[in-house]
C-alpha positions as CSV (number, residue, x, y, z in Angstrom):
1,X,-10.3,53.1,1.3
2,X,-8.4,51.5,-1.9
3,X,-8.1,47.9,-1.2
4,X,-4.7,46.6,-1.4
5,X,-3.5,43.7,-3.2
6,X,-2.5,40.6,-1.1
7,X,1.4,39.2,-1.6
8,X,3.3,37.2,0.1
9,X,6.4,38.8,1.9
10,X,9.8,37.5,1.3
11,X,9.8,35.2,4.2
12,X,7.1,33.1,3.1
13,X,8.0,32.9,-0.6
14,X,11.5,31.1,0.8
15,X,9.3,29.4,3.2
16,X,6.9,28.0,0.1
17,X,10.3,27.1,-2.1
18,X,11.3,25.2,0.4
19,X,8.5,23.4,1.0
20,X,7.7,22.5,-2.6
21,X,11.4,21.2,-3.1
22,X,10.0,18.5,0.0
23,X,6.9,17.6,-2.4
24,X,9.1,17.0,-5.0
25,X,11.9,14.9,-3.4
26,X,8.7,12.8,-2.3
27,X,7.3,12.7,-5.8
28,X,10.6,11.7,-6.7
29,X,11.2,9.3,-3.9
30,X,7.7,7.7,-4.9
31,X,8.7,7.1,-8.8
32,X,11.5,4.9,-7.4
33,X,10.1,2.5,-5.3
34,X,8.8,0.5,-8.5
35,X,12.2,-0.2,-9.7
36,X,14.1,-3.1,-8.2
37,X,17.9,-1.7,-7.3
38,X,18.2,-3.1,-4.2
39,X,17.9,0.5,-2.6
40,X,14.6,0.1,-1.0
41,X,16.0,1.2,3.0
42,X,17.6,4.3,1.1
43,X,14.3,5.3,-0.4
44,X,12.1,4.6,2.7
45,X,15.0,7.0,4.4
46,X,14.3,9.5,1.9
47,X,10.6,9.3,1.7
48,X,10.4,9.6,5.7
49,X,13.2,12.5,5.6
50,X,11.7,14.5,3.0
51,X,7.8,13.8,4.9
52,X,9.2,15.5,8.3
53,X,10.7,18.2,6.4
54,X,7.3,18.9,4.8
55,X,5.0,18.7,8.1
56,X,7.7,19.7,10.5
57,X,10.0,22.3,9.2
58,X,11.0,23.7,12.6
59,X,13.1,20.5,13.3
60,X,15.4,20.9,9.9
61,X,16.2,24.6,11.0
62,X,17.4,23.0,14.4
63,X,20.4,20.9,12.8
64,X,23.2,22.6,13.4
65,X,25.6,24.3,11.0
66,X,28.6,22.5,11.3
67,X,26.6,19.1,9.5
68,X,26.4,21.0,6.6
69,X,30.2,21.7,6.6
70,X,31.2,17.8,7.1
71,X,28.3,16.2,4.6
72,X,29.9,17.2,1.6
73,X,33.1,15.0,2.1
74,X,31.5,12.4,4.1
75,X,28.8,12.1,1.2
76,X,31.6,11.7,-1.2
77,X,33.3,9.3,0.3
78,X,30.1,7.1,1.1
79,X,29.1,7.8,-3.0
80,X,32.3,6.4,-4.0
81,X,33.0,3.7,-2.0
82,X,29.0,2.1,-3.2
83,X,30.3,2.4,-6.7
84,X,33.5,0.4,-6.0
85,X,31.7,-2.2,-4.2
86,X,29.2,-2.8,-6.9
87,X,31.1,-2.7,-10.0
88,X,30.2,-3.6,-12.8
89,X,26.3,-2.7,-11.7
90,X,25.7,0.7,-12.2
91,X,22.1,1.6,-12.1
92,X,22.0,1.1,-8.3
93,X,24.7,2.6,-6.9
94,X,23.8,5.7,-9.4
95,X,19.8,6.0,-7.6
96,X,21.3,5.6,-4.5
97,X,23.9,8.8,-5.5
98,X,20.6,10.6,-6.2
99,X,18.8,10.0,-3.6
100,X,21.5,11.1,-1.0
101,X,21.7,14.4,-3.3
102,X,18.2,15.1,-3.5
103,X,17.9,14.8,1.1
104,X,21.0,16.8,1.0
105,X,20.0,19.7,-1.3
106,X,16.5,19.0,0.3
107,X,17.3,19.9,4.3
108,X,20.2,21.9,3.6
109,X,20.1,26.3,2.8
110,X,19.6,27.0,-0.9
111,X,20.6,29.5,-3.1
112,X,19.2,29.8,-6.8
113,X,21.7,27.4,-8.2
114,X,21.2,24.9,-5.8
115,X,17.1,25.1,-6.1
116,X,17.4,24.6,-9.9
117,X,19.8,21.2,-8.7
118,X,16.5,19.7,-6.5
119,X,14.8,19.9,-9.8
120,X,17.2,18.4,-12.1
121,X,17.7,15.7,-9.7
122,X,13.8,15.1,-8.6
123,X,13.5,15.0,-13.0
124,X,16.1,13.0,-13.3
125,X,14.4,10.0,-10.7
126,X,11.1,10.7,-12.7
127,X,12.2,10.0,-15.8
128,X,14.9,7.2,-15.3
129,X,11.6,5.6,-13.7
130,X,9.7,6.0,-16.5
131,X,12.4,4.9,-19.1
132,X,12.9,1.6,-17.1
133,X,9.9,0.6,-16.5
134,X,7.5,2.1,-18.8
135,X,4.5,1.7,-16.3
136,X,1.0,3.7,-16.6
137,X,1.9,4.6,-12.9
138,X,5.3,6.8,-14.8
139,X,2.3,8.9,-16.6
140,X,0.7,10.0,-13.1
141,X,3.9,10.5,-12.1
142,X,4.9,12.8,-14.7
143,X,1.9,14.6,-14.8
144,X,2.6,15.6,-11.2
145,X,6.0,16.8,-11.1
146,X,5.4,19.2,-14.1
147,X,2.9,21.8,-12.5
148,X,5.0,21.4,-9.6
149,X,8.1,22.0,-10.8
150,X,7.1,24.8,-12.9
151,X,5.3,26.2,-9.7
152,X,8.5,25.8,-8.2
153,X,10.5,27.4,-11.1
154,X,8.2,30.4,-10.9
155,X,8.6,31.3,-7.2
156,X,12.6,30.5,-7.6
157,X,12.5,33.4,-10.2
158,X,10.5,35.4,-8.0
159,X,13.2,35.4,-5.3
160,X,16.2,35.7,-7.8
161,X,18.4,38.4,-6.9
162,X,21.1,37.8,-9.3
163,X,24.7,35.8,-9.0
164,X,25.5,37.7,-5.8
165,X,22.8,36.1,-3.6
166,X,23.6,34.0,-0.7
167,X,21.7,31.4,0.5
168,X,19.0,32.4,2.9
169,X,18.5,31.2,6.1
170,X,14.6,31.0,7.0
171,X,13.6,31.4,10.6
172,X,11.1,27.9,11.1
173,X,10.8,29.0,14.9
174,X,7.7,31.5,13.4
175,X,6.0,29.5,10.6
176,X,2.8,27.8,11.5
177,X,0.8,26.3,9.1
178,X,-2.4,27.6,9.4
179,X,-1.7,31.3,8.9
180,X,0.9,30.2,5.7
181,X,-2.5,28.4,4.5
182,X,-4.7,31.2,4.6
183,X,-1.9,33.8,3.2
184,X,-1.3,31.3,0.2
185,X,-5.0,31.0,-0.3
186,X,-5.4,34.8,-0.4
187,X,-2.9,35.2,-3.0
188,X,-3.8,32.5,-5.5
189,X,-5.6,34.3,-8.3
190,X,-8.0,32.6,-10.4
191,X,-6.6,33.8,-13.3
192,X,-3.3,32.9,-12.8
193,X,-4.6,29.2,-12.4
194,X,-6.2,29.2,-15.2
195,X,-3.5,30.7,-17.8
196,X,-0.6,27.8,-15.8
197,X,-3.6,25.2,-16.9
198,X,-3.6,26.6,-20.0
199,X,-0.3,26.3,-20.6
200,X,0.4,23.0,-18.8
201,X,-2.4,21.6,-21.6
202,X,-0.2,23.1,-24.1
203,X,2.9,21.7,-23.0
204,X,0.7,18.1,-22.9
205,X,-0.5,18.5,-26.3
206,X,3.0,19.2,-27.7
207,X,5.0,16.7,-25.6
208,X,2.4,13.7,-27.5
209,X,2.6,15.5,-30.9
210,X,6.5,15.3,-30.4
211,X,5.7,11.8,-29.3
212,X,3.8,11.0,-32.4
213,X,6.1,12.5,-34.7
214,X,9.4,11.7,-33.0
215,X,11.4,8.8,-34.9
216,X,11.3,5.5,-32.1
217,X,14.3,5.1,-30.1
218,X,15.1,2.4,-28.1
219,X,16.8,3.1,-24.9
220,X,17.7,-0.8,-24.0
221,X,19.8,-1.5,-26.9
222,X,21.4,2.2,-27.7
223,X,22.0,2.3,-23.7
224,X,22.3,-1.3,-22.5
225,X,23.1,-0.7,-18.9
226,X,19.7,0.9,-18.9
227,X,18.0,-2.8,-18.9
228,X,17.8,-3.5,-15.8
229,X,17.4,-7.2,-14.7
230,X,15.6,-8.9,-11.5
231,X,14.9,-12.3,-9.9
232,X,12.3,-14.2,-11.5
233,X,9.4,-15.3,-9.0
234,X,10.3,-19.0,-7.5
235,X,7.6,-21.2,-9.2
236,X,8.6,-20.1,-12.9
237,X,12.2,-20.6,-12.3
238,X,14.3,-23.3,-13.3
239,X,14.2,-25.1,-9.7
240,X,10.9,-25.0,-8.6
241,X,10.6,-26.4,-4.7
242,X,7.1,-28.1,-3.8
243,X,4.7,-25.1,-2.5
244,X,6.9,-22.8,-5.0
245,X,4.3,-22.0,-7.1
246,X,1.1,-22.2,-4.8
247,X,2.9,-19.3,-2.7
248,X,2.2,-17.3,-6.0
249,X,-1.4,-17.8,-6.2
250,X,-1.7,-16.0,-3.0
251,X,-1.0,-12.5,-5.4
252,X,-3.6,-11.1,-6.9
253,X,-1.8,-8.6,-9.1
254,X,-2.3,-9.3,-13.0
255,X,0.5,-11.3,-14.6
256,X,-0.6,-10.9,-18.5
257,X,-2.9,-9.2,-20.3
258,X,-3.9,-10.7,-24.1
259,X,-5.1,-9.0,-26.8
260,X,-6.7,-11.7,-29.2
261,X,-9.0,-11.8,-31.9
262,X,-11.9,-12.6,-30.2
263,X,-13.5,-14.0,-26.6
264,X,-14.3,-17.0,-28.3
265,X,-10.4,-18.1,-29.8
266,X,-9.7,-18.7,-25.8
267,X,-9.9,-22.5,-25.0
268,X,-12.5,-23.0,-22.5
269,X,-9.8,-24.3,-20.0
270,X,-6.6,-21.9,-21.1
271,X,-3.4,-23.5,-19.9
272,X,-0.4,-20.8,-20.6
273,X,2.8,-23.2,-21.0
274,X,5.6,-21.5,-19.7
275,X,8.2,-23.9,-18.5
276,X,9.1,-28.0,-18.8
277,X,10.8,-29.4,-15.8
278,X,12.0,-32.7,-16.3
279,X,14.2,-33.4,-13.4
280,X,13.5,-34.4,-9.9
281,X,15.1,-35.0,-6.8
282,X,13.8,-35.0,-3.3
283,X,11.0,-32.8,-3.3
284,X,12.3,-30.6,-6.4
285,X,11.9,-29.9,-10.1
286,X,14.4,-28.5,-12.2
287,X,15.5,-28.0,-15.9
288,X,18.4,-30.3,-16.5
289,X,21.6,-29.6,-17.1
290,X,21.6,-31.6,-20.7
291,X,18.7,-29.2,-21.6
292,X,19.8,-26.1,-20.6
293,X,22.7,-26.7,-23.0
294,X,23.5,-27.4,-26.7
295,X,21.8,-29.2,-28.6
296,X,19.0,-28.8,-27.0
297,X,18.4,-25.0,-26.0
298,X,19.6,-22.6,-29.2
299,X,20.8,-19.4,-28.2
300,X,19.9,-16.6,-31.0
301,X,19.4,-12.7,-31.5
302,X,16.3,-12.9,-33.5
303,X,13.2,-10.1,-34.1
304,X,10.8,-13.1,-35.5
305,X,10.5,-17.0,-34.7
306,X,8.7,-19.1,-37.3
307,X,7.0,-22.4,-36.8
308,X,6.3,-25.0,-38.8
309,X,4.0,-27.0,-36.6
310,X,1.0,-24.9,-37.5
311,X,-0.2,-26.1,-41.4
312,X,-0.7,-23.1,-43.8
313,X,-4.5,-24.1,-43.9
314,X,-4.9,-22.7,-40.9
315,X,-3.3,-19.6,-41.0
316,X,-5.5,-16.7,-41.1
317,X,-3.0,-14.0,-39.8
318,X,-5.2,-13.9,-36.1
319,X,-3.1,-11.9,-33.8
320,X,-2.2,-12.2,-30.6
321,X,-0.1,-9.6,-28.5
322,X,0.7,-10.3,-24.8
323,X,1.8,-7.8,-22.4
324,X,3.9,-9.8,-19.6
325,X,4.5,-7.5,-16.1
326,X,8.1,-7.4,-15.1
327,X,9.6,-9.9,-12.4
328,X,7.2,-12.6,-13.5
329,X,9.6,-15.4,-15.5
330,X,11.9,-15.1,-18.4
331,X,10.2,-17.8,-20.1
332,X,7.4,-16.4,-22.1
333,X,3.7,-18.1,-22.0
334,X,3.0,-20.2,-25.5
335,X,-0.1,-22.5,-25.0
336,X,0.6,-24.1,-28.5
337,X,1.6,-24.3,-31.7
338,X,1.6,-20.7,-34.0
339,X,2.5,-19.4,-37.6
340,X,5.0,-16.6,-36.3
341,X,6.5,-15.0,-32.9
342,X,7.6,-11.7,-33.6
343,X,9.2,-9.4,-31.0
344,X,9.3,-5.5,-30.8
345,X,13.3,-5.1,-31.6
346,X,15.7,-7.8,-32.0
347,X,15.9,-10.1,-29.1
348,X,18.3,-12.0,-27.6
349,X,16.1,-15.7,-27.0
350,X,17.2,-19.3,-25.6
351,X,14.7,-21.4,-28.1
352,X,14.2,-25.0,-26.9
353,X,12.4,-26.6,-29.5
354,X,12.2,-30.3,-28.4
355,X,9.9,-29.2,-25.6
356,X,8.4,-26.1,-27.0
357,X,9.8,-23.5,-24.6
358,X,10.8,-20.0,-25.6
359,X,13.0,-17.6,-22.9
360,X,14.6,-14.6,-22.8
361,X,18.2,-14.1,-21.4
362,X,17.0,-12.3,-18.4
363,X,14.1,-11.9,-16.3
364,X,13.3,-7.9,-17.2
365,X,11.6,-5.5,-14.5
366,X,9.2,-3.5,-17.1
367,X,6.3,-4.9,-19.5
368,X,7.7,-7.0,-22.0
369,X,5.3,-7.2,-25.4
370,X,5.4,-10.2,-28.3
371,X,3.1,-10.7,-30.6
372,X,2.2,-14.0,-32.3
373,X,0.1,-15.0,-35.1
374,X,-2.4,-17.4,-35.5
375,X,-1.8,-19.0,-32.3
376,X,-3.5,-22.1,-31.1
377,X,-4.5,-24.3,-27.8
378,X,-2.7,-27.9,-27.7
379,X,-3.3,-30.4,-25.2
380,X,-0.8,-32.7,-27.5
381,X,2.6,-31.2,-28.2
382,X,4.6,-33.5,-30.9
383,X,7.8,-34.8,-29.6
384,X,11.0,-34.2,-31.3
385,X,13.2,-36.0,-33.3
386,X,15.3,-37.0,-30.8
387,X,12.8,-37.6,-27.9
388,X,11.4,-40.3,-30.7
389,X,14.4,-41.1,-31.7
390,X,15.3,-42.2,-27.6
391,X,11.9,-42.7,-25.5
392,X,10.5,-45.3,-28.4
393,X,13.3,-47.8,-28.2
394,X,13.8,-47.8,-24.6
395,X,13.0,-50.5,-22.0
396,X,10.1,-49.8,-19.7
397,X,12.8,-49.4,-17.0
398,X,15.8,-46.6,-16.7
399,X,18.1,-47.8,-14.4
400,X,19.0,-44.3,-11.5
401,X,22.1,-42.7,-11.4
402,X,24.4,-44.0,-8.3
403,X,25.1,-41.0,-6.1
404,X,27.6,-38.8,-7.3
405,X,26.3,-39.4,-10.8
406,X,23.3,-37.1,-10.4
407,X,23.7,-36.1,-14.2
408,X,24.8,-39.1,-16.2
409,X,21.7,-39.1,-17.4
410,X,20.2,-36.7,-20.4
411,X,17.2,-35.8,-21.4
412,X,14.7,-36.9,-22.6
413,X,15.9,-40.4,-20.3
414,X,15.6,-37.5,-17.5
415,X,11.8,-37.9,-18.1
416,X,12.4,-41.8,-16.6
417,X,14.3,-41.1,-13.8
418,X,13.2,-42.2,-10.3
419,X,16.1,-40.7,-8.0
420,X,15.1,-42.0,-4.5
421,X,15.3,-44.9,-2.4
422,X,14.3,-48.5,-2.7
423,X,11.2,-48.3,-0.1
424,X,9.7,-45.4,-1.7
425,X,9.6,-47.2,-5.2
426,X,8.1,-49.7,-3.6
427,X,5.1,-47.7,-2.3
428,X,4.8,-46.1,-5.9
429,X,4.5,-49.4,-7.0
430,X,2.0,-50.5,-4.8
431,X,-0.2,-47.9,-5.8
432,X,0.3,-48.7,-9.5
433,X,-0.6,-52.3,-8.8
434,X,-4.0,-50.5,-7.5
435,X,-4.4,-48.0,-10.2
436,X,-3.9,-50.8,-13.2
437,X,-5.4,-53.7,-12.0
438,X,-2.3,-55.9,-13.8
439,X,-3.8,-54.6,-16.9
440,X,-1.5,-52.8,-19.8
441,X,-2.4,-49.7,-20.1
442,X,-2.1,-47.1,-22.8
443,X,-0.6,-43.4,-21.8
444,X,-4.7,-42.1,-22.2
445,X,-6.3,-45.1,-20.4
446,X,-3.3,-44.9,-17.6
447,X,-3.6,-40.9,-17.4
448,X,-7.6,-41.3,-16.7
449,X,-7.1,-44.0,-14.2
450,X,-4.1,-42.2,-12.0
451,X,-6.2,-39.0,-11.7
452,X,-9.4,-40.9,-10.8
453,X,-6.9,-42.3,-8.0
454,X,-5.5,-39.2,-6.8
455,X,-9.3,-37.4,-6.9
456,X,-10.6,-40.4,-5.1
457,X,-8.2,-40.0,-2.1
458,X,-7.2,-36.6,-1.9
459,X,-8.4,-32.7,-1.9
460,X,-7.1,-29.9,-3.0
461,X,-5.6,-27.1,-0.5
462,X,-3.3,-24.6,-0.3
463,X,-2.3,-25.7,3.4
464,X,-0.9,-29.5,2.5
465,X,-1.0,-32.3,5.5
466,X,2.3,-34.2,5.2
467,X,3.5,-36.7,7.5
468,X,7.2,-37.2,6.7
469,X,8.7,-41.0,6.5
470,X,12.6,-41.6,7.5
471,X,14.4,-42.3,4.3
472,X,11.2,-41.8,2.1
473,X,10.5,-38.9,-0.7
474,X,8.5,-36.0,0.3
475,X,5.6,-36.9,-2.1
476,X,5.6,-40.4,-1.6
477,X,5.3,-39.8,2.3
478,X,2.2,-37.5,1.2
479,X,1.2,-40.7,-0.7
480,X,1.0,-42.4,2.2
481,X,0.0,-40.0,4.7
482,X,-1.6,-36.6,3.1
483,X,-5.2,-35.9,2.7
484,X,-5.0,-32.6,0.9
485,X,-2.0,-30.9,-1.2
486,X,-1.2,-28.0,-3.6
487,X,-1.0,-28.6,-7.7
488,X,2.9,-29.0,-7.3
489,X,1.8,-31.9,-5.0
490,X,-0.7,-33.6,-7.3
491,X,1.7,-33.0,-10.5
492,X,4.7,-34.5,-8.5
493,X,2.8,-37.7,-7.6
494,X,1.9,-37.9,-11.0
495,X,4.9,-37.7,-12.2
496,X,6.2,-40.5,-9.9
497,X,3.4,-42.7,-10.4
498,X,3.8,-42.6,-14.6
499,X,7.7,-42.7,-14.1
500,X,7.7,-46.5,-11.9
501,X,5.2,-47.2,-14.4
502,X,7.6,-46.8,-17.5
503,X,5.6,-43.6,-18.7
504,X,8.3,-40.5,-19.2
505,X,6.6,-38.1,-17.5
506,X,7.7,-34.5,-16.7
507,X,5.9,-31.1,-15.0
508,X,4.7,-28.1,-16.5
509,X,4.4,-24.8,-14.8
510,X,2.7,-21.5,-16.1
511,X,-1.0,-20.2,-15.5
512,X,-4.2,-21.7,-15.8
513,X,-7.3,-20.0,-16.4
514,X,-8.1,-15.9,-16.3
515,X,-11.1,-13.8,-17.3
516,X,-12.0,-11.3,-19.9
517,X,-12.3,-7.3,-19.3
518,X,-15.0,-6.1,-21.0
519,X,-14.3,-2.6,-20.8
520,X,-11.9,-2.9,-23.6
521,X,-11.7,-6.7,-24.7
522,X,-8.8,-8.5,-23.4
523,X,-7.6,-11.5,-21.6
524,X,-6.9,-11.0,-18.2
525,X,-4.2,-13.8,-16.2
526,X,-3.5,-13.1,-12.9
527,X,-0.6,-13.8,-10.8
528,X,-3.4,-16.2,-8.3
529,X,-4.0,-18.2,-11.5
530,X,-0.4,-19.9,-11.4
531,X,-0.4,-23.9,-11.7
532,X,1.3,-26.4,-12.3
533,X,0.5,-29.9,-14.3
534,X,2.0,-32.8,-15.9
535,X,3.1,-34.3,-19.8
536,X,3.2,-37.6,-19.8
537,X,4.6,-39.3,-23.4
538,X,2.0,-41.3,-25.5
539,X,4.2,-43.5,-27.6
540,X,1.2,-44.6,-29.9
541,X,0.8,-41.0,-31.1
542,X,4.4,-40.0,-30.3
543,X,3.2,-36.3,-28.4
544,X,3.1,-35.4,-25.1
545,X,-0.4,-35.2,-23.5
546,X,-1.6,-32.7,-21.7
547,X,-2.6,-34.1,-18.0
548,X,-3.9,-32.0,-15.1
549,X,-3.9,-34.1,-11.8
550,X,-5.2,-31.3,-9.4
551,X,-8.9,-31.9,-8.4
552,X,-11.5,-28.9,-9.2
553,X,-9.7,-28.2,-13.0
554,X,-12.2,-30.2,-15.2
555,X,-12.1,-33.7,-16.2
556,X,-10.1,-36.7,-15.1
557,X,-10.1,-37.8,-18.9
558,X,-7.2,-36.0,-20.6
559,X,-8.6,-36.1,-24.1
560,X,-11.7,-34.2,-23.2
561,X,-12.1,-30.8,-23.9
562,X,-13.6,-29.0,-20.2
563,X,-16.2,-26.9,-20.9
564,X,-16.6,-24.0,-18.4
565,X,-18.0,-20.4,-18.1
566,X,-15.9,-17.5,-18.9
567,X,-14.7,-15.1,-16.0
568,X,-15.6,-11.6,-16.9
569,X,-14.1,-8.5,-14.7
570,X,-16.3,-5.5,-13.9
571,X,-16.3,-2.6,-11.7
572,X,-13.7,-0.1,-10.6
573,X,-10.5,-2.6,-10.6
574,X,-11.1,-3.6,-14.6
575,X,-11.7,0.1,-15.1
576,X,-8.4,1.0,-13.8
577,X,-6.6,-1.9,-15.6
578,X,-8.1,-0.9,-19.0
579,X,-6.5,2.1,-18.5
580,X,-3.2,0.3,-18.4
581,X,-3.8,-1.9,-21.5
582,X,-4.5,1.6,-23.4
583,X,-1.1,2.6,-21.9
584,X,0.6,-0.7,-23.2
585,X,-1.2,-0.5,-26.7
586,X,-0.9,3.2,-27.1
587,X,2.7,4.0,-25.7
588,X,4.7,0.9,-24.7
589,X,3.6,-0.9,-28.0
590,X,4.1,2.2,-30.1
591,X,6.6,1.3,-33.0
592,X,7.4,3.0,-36.4
593,X,4.6,0.9,-38.1
594,X,2.1,2.4,-35.7
595,X,3.9,6.0,-35.8
596,X,3.5,5.8,-40.0
597,X,-0.3,4.8,-39.5
598,X,-1.3,7.3,-37.1
599,X,1.0,9.7,-39.2
600,X,-1.0,9.0,-42.3
601,X,-4.6,9.2,-40.2
602,X,-3.8,12.4,-38.7
603,X,-3.2,13.6,-42.4
604,X,-6.0,12.2,-43.6
605,X,-8.4,14.0,-41.0
606,X,-7.0,17.2,-41.3
607,X,-7.0,16.8,-45.3
608,X,-11.0,15.7,-44.7
609,X,-11.4,19.0,-42.5
610,X,-9.9,21.1,-45.1
611,X,-11.9,19.7,-48.3
612,X,-14.8,20.4,-46.0
613,X,-14.0,23.6,-45.2
614,X,-13.2,24.7,-48.8
615,X,-17.0,22.9,-49.8
616,X,-18.4,25.5,-47.1
617,X,-16.6,28.0,-48.1
618,X,-17.9,27.1,-51.7
619,X,-21.5,27.0,-50.9
620,X,-21.6,29.9,-48.9
621,X,-20.1,31.7,-51.9
622,X,-21.9,30.6,-54.2
623,X,-25.4,31.4,-51.8
624,X,-24.2,35.1,-51.7
625,X,-23.9,35.2,-55.5
626,X,-27.3,33.8,-55.4
627,X,-28.7,36.3,-53.2
628,X,-26.7,40.0,-54.8
629,X,-28.7,38.3,-58.0
630,X,-31.8,38.5,-56.3
631,X,-32.1,40.1,-53.0
632,X,-35.7,40.8,-53.1
633,X,-36.2,36.9,-53.4
634,X,-38.3,35.1,-51.4
635,X,-35.9,32.3,-50.5
636,X,-33.6,34.7,-50.1
637,X,-34.8,37.2,-47.8
638,X,-35.0,34.8,-45.4
639,X,-31.2,34.6,-44.3
640,X,-31.2,38.3,-44.5
641,X,-33.5,38.5,-41.7
642,X,-31.8,35.9,-39.6
643,X,-28.8,37.9,-40.1
644,X,-30.1,41.2,-39.0
645,X,-32.1,39.9,-36.1
646,X,-28.3,38.0,-35.4
647,X,-26.8,41.8,-35.6
648,X,-29.1,42.9,-33.2
649,X,-29.0,40.6,-30.3
650,X,-24.9,40.8,-30.5
651,X,-25.4,44.8,-30.6
652,X,-27.8,44.5,-27.5
653,X,-25.5,42.1,-26.0
654,X,-23.0,44.5,-26.1
655,X,-24.7,47.7,-24.9
656,X,-25.7,45.9,-22.1
657,X,-22.4,44.3,-21.1
658,X,-22.0,45.6,-17.6
659,X,-25.4,45.3,-16.3
660,X,-25.0,41.1,-17.5
661,X,-21.6,41.4,-15.8
662,X,-23.0,42.7,-12.8
663,X,-25.9,40.3,-12.6
664,X,-23.4,37.4,-13.0
665,X,-21.3,38.6,-9.9
666,X,-24.0,39.4,-7.8
667,X,-25.3,35.7,-8.5
668,X,-21.6,34.6,-7.9
669,X,-21.3,36.7,-5.0
670,X,-18.1,37.9,-6.0
671,X,-16.1,40.8,-3.7
672,X,-16.1,44.1,-4.7
673,X,-12.9,44.1,-6.0
674,X,-14.0,41.9,-9.3
675,X,-17.1,44.0,-9.8
676,X,-17.6,44.7,-13.3
677,X,-17.8,48.7,-12.9
678,X,-14.6,48.8,-11.2
679,X,-13.0,46.4,-13.5
680,X,-13.9,48.6,-16.4
681,X,-12.8,51.7,-14.6
682,X,-9.2,50.0,-14.1
683,X,-8.7,49.1,-17.1
684,X,-9.4,52.5,-18.3
685,X,-6.9,54.1,-15.8
686,X,-4.2,51.8,-17.1
687,X,-4.9,53.0,-20.9
688,X,-4.6,56.5,-19.7
689,X,-1.8,56.3,-17.6
690,X,-0.2,54.3,-20.7
691,X,-0.7,57.2,-22.9
692,X,0.4,59.8,-20.2
693,X,-2.9,61.4,-20.8
694,X,-3.9,63.3,-17.5
695,X,-7.4,64.6,-17.8
696,X,-10.2,65.4,-15.2
697,X,-11.8,61.9,-16.0
698,X,-8.9,60.3,-14.0
699,X,-10.0,60.9,-11.3
700,X,-13.8,60.7,-12.1
701,X,-12.3,56.5,-12.5
702,X,-10.1,57.0,-9.7
703,X,-13.4,57.1,-7.9
704,X,-15.4,54.3,-9.6
705,X,-12.2,52.1,-9.0
706,X,-11.5,52.8,-5.1
707,X,-14.7,54.7,-4.0
708,X,-18.2,53.5,-3.4
709,X,-20.0,50.8,-5.4
710,X,-22.3,52.6,-8.3
711,X,-24.4,51.7,-10.5
712,X,-23.5,51.3,-14.7
713,X,-26.1,54.1,-15.3
714,X,-24.2,56.6,-13.0
715,X,-21.0,55.2,-14.1
716,X,-21.6,55.2,-18.0
717,X,-21.1,58.9,-18.9
718,X,-17.5,58.5,-17.2
719,X,-16.6,56.1,-19.5
720,X,-17.6,57.7,-22.7
721,X,-15.6,60.3,-21.7
722,X,-12.5,58.4,-21.0
723,X,-12.9,56.6,-24.5
724,X,-13.2,60.2,-25.4
725,X,-10.1,61.4,-24.0
726,X,-8.2,57.9,-25.2
727,X,-9.7,59.0,-29.0
728,X,-8.1,62.6,-28.7
């Protein structure tokens, strides 16, 4: 009896189409989760609805038809209201609108045009997420989306009944997952799967080639509304409260990835300096108003920023590339002096030369990369002209502003300001008397003595103990009653003590430490490395000296270079993170210069292959000419013998191909329908039928194809007669 080919019914194709649409919707909602567009509740709702529509389609079928009749006007009203309430914001309401449309199209009965709308809406979600975040996750999502969308389009084409086709209402009450999966599995054909895989590989290859050859196009500058901003982490903003930096240390995710000339280029104790906070009041450090505005802060649009702090003799052209994750801060890590800083494009920056701080105009959601030439790690930062002019001519004490005049003092006087009650100042004075013993100390000696005092009396902990005293400053209360504290408390206590002693001091926040990824050779800084430390003004050297009063960070002597062991990343997490750095190197940081270099490299490789091919042909031609001139020469007989052996082997394989295929299929235990004799008989039948040949051999071929299994010895005469019929 003939084996009938298994096919899905029209109802089953509609069911498959609806389920694949739910899968696409889940994938699109997943892609939008990486965007900070204030639509998390809407995305969670969409994901839950898509999951229910995929796992329990019977529930969707029970939605009354009246719902779809009123859904359109209600959605239009909601979308219009959302856009009006969020003016001038454009992206968040747009994302919510697309999510609502996907939910509606996913649940409601659909025709051909509406099926294509589902694919386009889901594609919009994946692409907009990729454009705005430029993350490695986007590459995974688009690789999942492409084959699923192609398969859905294939099913849609199978169900196409023309323009007059109406939406098909699926009878989900008879649906059973077990029988549906078995039917789909039986329909799957290995040849179709391999063909689709080959087509998908071709699409990926062509897309990669177009990516290399297409001129660079900056979406953010060409389409400004696509540049989304978000909020900085509280510990890396212009206003930091006690505990904000320590909260970041509980996060183990990567904050910075740095390509550098070599592992030896990293300092033994690297401090990735980001932001300077000069103003203090009631347990809160912040950037003063004077330091936020001109003349200290320069607002420019630059592609490059050069520095004169690094002498020409120390410039070697060593390149550092920073990749800072989105949502960290708008201030960039700059650990010290450098020769040249370069962005990928023209960038709006806020440059504060006096305090060596560089910021962007907003906090981006995607990875921000920039390059620095000849970067150094500074333990001292030279004071600016304004700082020297004011601080070197000051008396030891600066009067605190009266209430209501908190911004009367401008930078750098804010680094000496003590806005607190007289009892709190008295506590600081008593501690300073114990630290100095009445002797006059310079900045370095005072830093060493104060750090030793803090280490002797307090221990480090992310859970500080503070007993609050009425009328006292919170840091002063900790100095009186505490026994353990985090880095902000140690840094804050040092700053208040230094200011009371007459030394200008300011807080610095950023990262301290990191690890080395041995798989791709780059430096990794995680959010757990967030830290706060101090810079104290040294009038003798006219520079700001870095001091880290937190225990466990090295020596109490700020002038001593700390020798520490480098931490190394390995294992599964390091391997996954190495994929991200490759993505940032080859895709995120891929600009016109890299494009030209890669195109030139491809051209050179192709030319080398072409030259090698020509030389190979020339050598074979010379050998053939030599053999024709001396065919019986001993050296010429060897390649001739090898050629004859190869021809004999190929002929034997061709003549025994049916036997070899039969042996292979018996070894693989394939079904009888894939027997080589049956398959060859089917091929001859198709060719005879295509040419309109009706002979007696057709019946014999049908017997071989659909009848009992026959050996090659029985089938071979039939195949010979079929070939003769085709030749005639």
